[in-house]
C-alpha positions, 0 to 999 in steps of 0.5 A, a space after each residue: 774537842 770532838 771525840 774524833 779530833 786528833 791530839 797535837 803532833 808529838 804530844 803524849 797523853 801525860 803531856 796532854 794532861 799536863 797541858 790541860 792542867 796548866 791551861 785550865 787549872 784542872 788535873 783531869 787524869 787525877 780527877 778521873 782516877 779519884 772518881 773511878 776509885 769511889 765505891 759503887 752505890 750499893 742501892 743502885 745495885 740492889 734496885 737494878 737486881 730487883 728490876 731485872 729479876 722482877 719485883 711484882 706479881 703484876 709484871 714478869 722478869 726481863 731475865 726470864 724473858 731473855 732465857 726464854 728467847 735463847 731457848 726459842 732460838 735453839 740456844 745459839 748466838 749470832 757472834 762470839 762464843 759463850 760469854 762469862 757474863 750472862 745477859 742477865 748480868 749485862 742488863 743489871 750492870 747497865 741499869 745500875 750505872 744508869 741508876 747511879 747517874 753514871 755513863 753506860 759506856 762499856 769502858 766505864 762499866 768495865 772500870 767499875 767492875 775492875 776497881 769499884 765493886 767488891 766481891 760480894 757485889 760482883 756475886 750479887 749481880 751474877 759475876 765471878 768475884 775473881 779479880 780481873 783487869 779492865 781489858 778483860 771486863 771490857 771484852 766480856 761486856 762487849 761480848 755480852 752486848 753483842 749476844 744481847 743484840 743478836 738474841 733480839 735481832 737475829 733469832 734462828 727459830 722459824 717464828 722469828 726469821 727475818 720478820 722486823 715486826 717480830 724483832 720490834 715485838 721482842 724489844 718492845 716486850 723487853 723495854 716494857 718489862 724493864 720500865 714496868 718493874 722500875 715503876 712498881 718498885 716500893 708498891 707506890 704506883 699500885 697504891 697511889 696511882 691517880 688513874 691519869 696518864 700521858 702519851 707522848 713521843 721523843 726523838 732518839 738520834 742514831 750514830 749511823 745513817 744509811 740509805 737502806 735504813 727505811 725498808 732496807 736490809 736487816 743488816 743495816 745498823 740503822 734498822 727502822 730509823 728515818 728522818 725526823 722533824 717536829 712540825 709546829 702543829 704537832 707530830 713528826 714529818 718524814 720525807 725523802 728530801 729531809 736529808 737536805 733540811 737542817 731541821 731534820 734529824 736522823 734516828 728513831 721516835 719513841 712512844 712513852 706512856 706515863 702515869 702519875 703518883 698522887 692527885 696534886 697538880 704537881 704529881 710525879 710522873 712515871 713511865 709505864 710503857 715504851 715503844 720504839 719505831 721509825 719517825 712518823 709510824 705512831 699508828 700502833 701506839 694505843 694497841 701496843 701500850 694501853 694493854 700493857 697498862 691494863 695488865 698492871 691493874 692500874 685505874 684508868 682516867 684521863 689520857 693526855 695526848 699530843 696533836 699527833 696522836 689525836 690526828 690518827 685514824 679513829 680505828 687505829 687510836 680513838 676506838 682503842 682508847 675508848 675500849 680501854 676506858 680512857 677519856 682523851 684530853 687533847 689540843 686541836 689543830 686550827 682546822 679542827 676548831 669550832 663545830 665538829 659533829 652533831 647528834 639528833 635524839 628521838 630516833 632508833 637505829 634498827 636492822 632496817 634503818 633509822 626510825 622515828 621514836 614516837 615516845 621520845 622528843 626530837 632534839 639536836 645537839 652539836 659537838 664544839 671542841 669536844 663538848 656537847 651543847 644545844 644546837 641553837 647555841 649562837 654562832 659567835 659562841 661556836 666560833 669563839 676559839 677559831 676567831 681568837 686563832 685568826 691572824 693579828 691583823 684580821 678584822 674578825 679576830 677577838 682578843 683573849 679577854 673576849 674569848 674568856 667571856 664567850 667561853 663562859 657564856 657557852 656554859 649556859 648551853 652545855 650538856 653535863 655528863 651523868 655518871 661513868 661512860 657505858 661499856 659501849 662508849 655511850 654517855 648519858 648527859 643532863 640538859 642545861 637549865 632552860 631558864 638560863 638561855 635563849 632558844 632561837 634560830 641562828 639564821 632567822 632569829 625566830 624564837 623556838 621551843 626549848 627542849 622538854 627532855 631532861 637527859 639524853 644518851 649519846 652513842 660513843 661512836 658519835 664525835 669519837 675523834 674529838 670528844 673530851 671530858 672537859 670544855 676546851 680551854 676551861 680551867 678544868 681542861 687546863 688542870 687535866 692537860 697539865 704540863 707533862 714532860 717525860 724528862 728523858 732527853 737524848 742528844 746527837 752526842 748520845 747517838 754515838 752509843 746508840 748505833 742501832 735499833 736494839 741498842 737505842 731501845 735498850 738505852 731508852 728503857 734503861 734511862 726511863 727506868 732510872 728516871 722512874 726510880 728517882 721519881 719514886 724516891 722523891 715521891 717517897 720523901 715528899 710523902 714522908 715529909 708531909 706525914 711528919 708535918 701532919 703528925 706535928 
């Protein structure tokens, strides 16, 4: 039965419970009451307090952030009078329910405060220990929720005004602090971070659909929402006619930056940054999230991204990724396969143009699916992946076994990186052993001289969109790409509780924080078990 469905005429709630008991042999009212009377998990309360009040010098306090915003706004609220539940306490109560894997609806949380928390626990989250019934707690939670939404969305200071980008900046800051503090619990991330990360997106449905949601009035409860569709080639697709397509959904898109604990292939993943926006508006993901990661003082290594991010403009994504010392590991669209770029050594770029360097041998190199090779690598090796992606009935298509053979033959022509990437993004490479390959003109078949140079330095700007640290589809590439899943899911039913931009963002941050705490707990237990095994 849906949430809006009506009960049969003439049936009271006790009669409906009895009918359910007779039909399904389950007494829902008794089970519900028994569940509500259970003591609330103390560890969830403790973790929630630590996350909201800050746990590390590498991060800041969401509670202090809210106080600062209230001061900036002149201490005013958009709705309601002074609330007996502070915004700090509201965040803690919401977060501790998510940590305990319980609903975060206002009514459920009100019942917990009235029936399941003792006086000491109420005081620990900043609430008065005097007993109150569920309806009183519900009204106060609702007031606190409205005050939080108003604080983020409708600041009265001139610096906030009606600027939606400032609103988004505020909620991004709050989301990131909540998830960062949860990731830093116990100090495991700072100690055991692998230095690898993943950037991915998920869809967040919203309950309200509005024609003014995109570029419309700020009074819309669906601020910044839009129509979303996940294309088969990566990335969301948006459009005006989307409402008529069954594959389109209305809501928000979130960028999630996750890193891993440990270096094993099954290492645990924790979320360290979040950003919420209208579907398809992912252009600022790198500039928003990568500085937050850097501020945590964690190492940088490989950054796994989906096709949607790899297709962004170089200035908006790839240059920022490179500036923050990440190496992209990504998949390619069909039209990106094969030859992608080239470079010729032996020339020097000056203020007056490019001049020939008489002391340096002139050599040519090609970038094929993110990896540099000698330019005379046979055309069939260059086109191997593209040929494998042709339609099944295409006469030039090669099967997977042929592809594996051709990819292995590529290694004879491959340049190998030497050391770390330089500050300007350039990379030094060692040329392959000349005894391992044949050098010939791909058109005439004429034998040509092999390069005498042993190394070459290729500027970071050349092929920046496609360059990768490992050959495409190689075992090393598969291991670096991994199978990454944030583990966070929001269904259309969840959207009933997320009827606006700020509410959806808060729900996402709380869900990510709870997932982080569970991940750290599993990791801690796994490390403890392996240590015990090593001692035996």
